[in-house]
N, C-alpha and C positions, 0 to 999 in steps of 0.2 A: 713503096709507101711514100706518099708525098710528105716532105718535111717543110713545114712553114717556119717563118722567122719567129724567134721567141716572143716578140712583142705581140704578134697576132695570136699565138697560142695563149699567152697570158690574158689578152683581151677576151678571147673566146671562153676561157675557163671562168673568168670573173663574171661575164655576162650570163653564162650557164648557171652559176651559183646564185646570181641575182634572181633569176627566174625561179630557181628551186626554192629559195628562201621566201620570196614574196608570193609565189603562186598566183601572180596577177599578170596576165598577158595583154592588158589594155595598151592602147597606143601611148598614153601618157606615161605609164610605168616603163614601157619599152624605151622611150626617149630618156627618161631619168636614169634607167639602168645603163644605157649606152654611154651617157655623159659621165656617170660615175666610174664606169669601167675604163673609159678612155683616160680619165684623170689619174686613176690608180695605176694604170699601165704605164703612163708617162713618168709618174713618181717612182715606179719600181725599177726603172733603168739604173743599172749599177748595183742594185741590191738583189734582185731576183734574176735578172738576165743582163747580158751585155750585147754587143754587136754580133757576136758569133754564136752564143749558146746560153743556156741557163747556168747561173752561178750556183744556185741552191740545188742540191741533189737530194731528192726525196727517196727514202728507203723503199724497198720492195713492199708492195701492198700486203703480201702475206706476213711479212715481218711486222708491219704495223698492226695487223689484226691480232697476231699472237701477243704482241706487246700490249695492246689495249686490253685483252683478256687478263693478262698478268697484272696490269695496273689496277683494273677493277678488283681483282682478288686482293691485291695488296692494300687498297683503300679500305675494303671491308675488314680485312684481318687487323689492320692497324686501328680501325675504329673500335673494335671490341677490346683490343689491348689497351687502348687509351681510356676506355670506360673503367677498366679494372684499375689502372693507375690513378684515376681521379677518385675512385671509391677508397683506395688504399692511402690516398693523400701522398702519393709518391711522385712529386712534380719537380725534381731537380733537373735543370736544363744545362746544356753545355754546347759550345760551338766546336765543330770538328772540321778540319781541312781534309777534303776528299779530292785526290788527284785522279782524274779519269785518264784512261789510255787513249780514248778517241780525241780528235782535235777538230772535228767538224762543228762549227758554231751552231748549226741547225740542230744537230743531234744532242749537243750539250744543253741547248735550250729545252729540248724535249725532256731530257733527264731531269734538269733543274725544276721544271714545272711539275713533273711527276712526283718529285720529292715533296714539293710544296703541297700538292694535292693529297698526299698521304698524311693522315692525322698524326700529330706528334712530331712532325718534322717540317722545317721551313728552310728553303734555300735563301740565305741572307745575301750572298754575293757570288759572282762568278768572274774569275779572272783567267782568261785563256781557257785551259782545260782543268782549272782548279775551282772546286765549289766549296763554299763555306756554308755548312749546314748546322742550323740550330735544331737540337732535338731534345726531347724529354727522355732522360736516362731511364733505362730499364734496370732492374736490380742487378742482373749479371751482364749487362751489355755495356761495354766500354766503347771508346771511339774507334778502336781497330775493328771491332765486330761490326759497327755501323758501316765503316768503309767497305768491308767485305760484303755486307748485305747489299749495299748500293751497287757494287760491281756485279754481284751474282743475280740480283733481281731486276736491275734496270739496264746496266751498260752491256751485259753479255749479248743482248739481242742485236746490237749494232756493231759488234766486233766481227770482222770478216774472218772466216775460218779458212785455214790452209794457206 
C-alpha cells in the first residue's frame, strides 16, 4: 500500500469532505475548496500531523460507531430523567471532579463533549485527564456514582483491554 505524507492525506481528506458537504462540483467551488483545504492543512501542522506522521490517533471506526450508539442512548435516557427532575422541581446542582484513566487529549475531548451533550450535565473545565462536571443531582446519586457512570458509560470504550 502506498503511504503518502501526512500533509497530503490531510489535504485529500479535507477536500473530500468539502465536496461531500457542499455537493457542488463546479469549477469555482473546486477552487475555493482547494484553497481552504490548503490553508487548513498548513495551519494543522504540529496539531494534527508533523514531519513524520499523524499526531492525533483516531480510534477504530467500529469503536466510534458503538460509542455513537451509546451516546445517543444516553442523551435520550438523560432527557427523560431531566424532564422528571424538572417536574419534581428537583434541581440541585453540584460540580464533581472526575479523573479519567485515559490521557489522550483527543479522547478526553470526545468524552467531555459527550458529557456536555447529555442533558443535566456540563463539562465546565478539563485539566489534563481531570474533568470538572456540573450536574443536576439525582435523589440517590452522589458525586461518586456520577464518576462511576462516566467511566462505565463513556470512558470504557477507549480503554485498551489486555
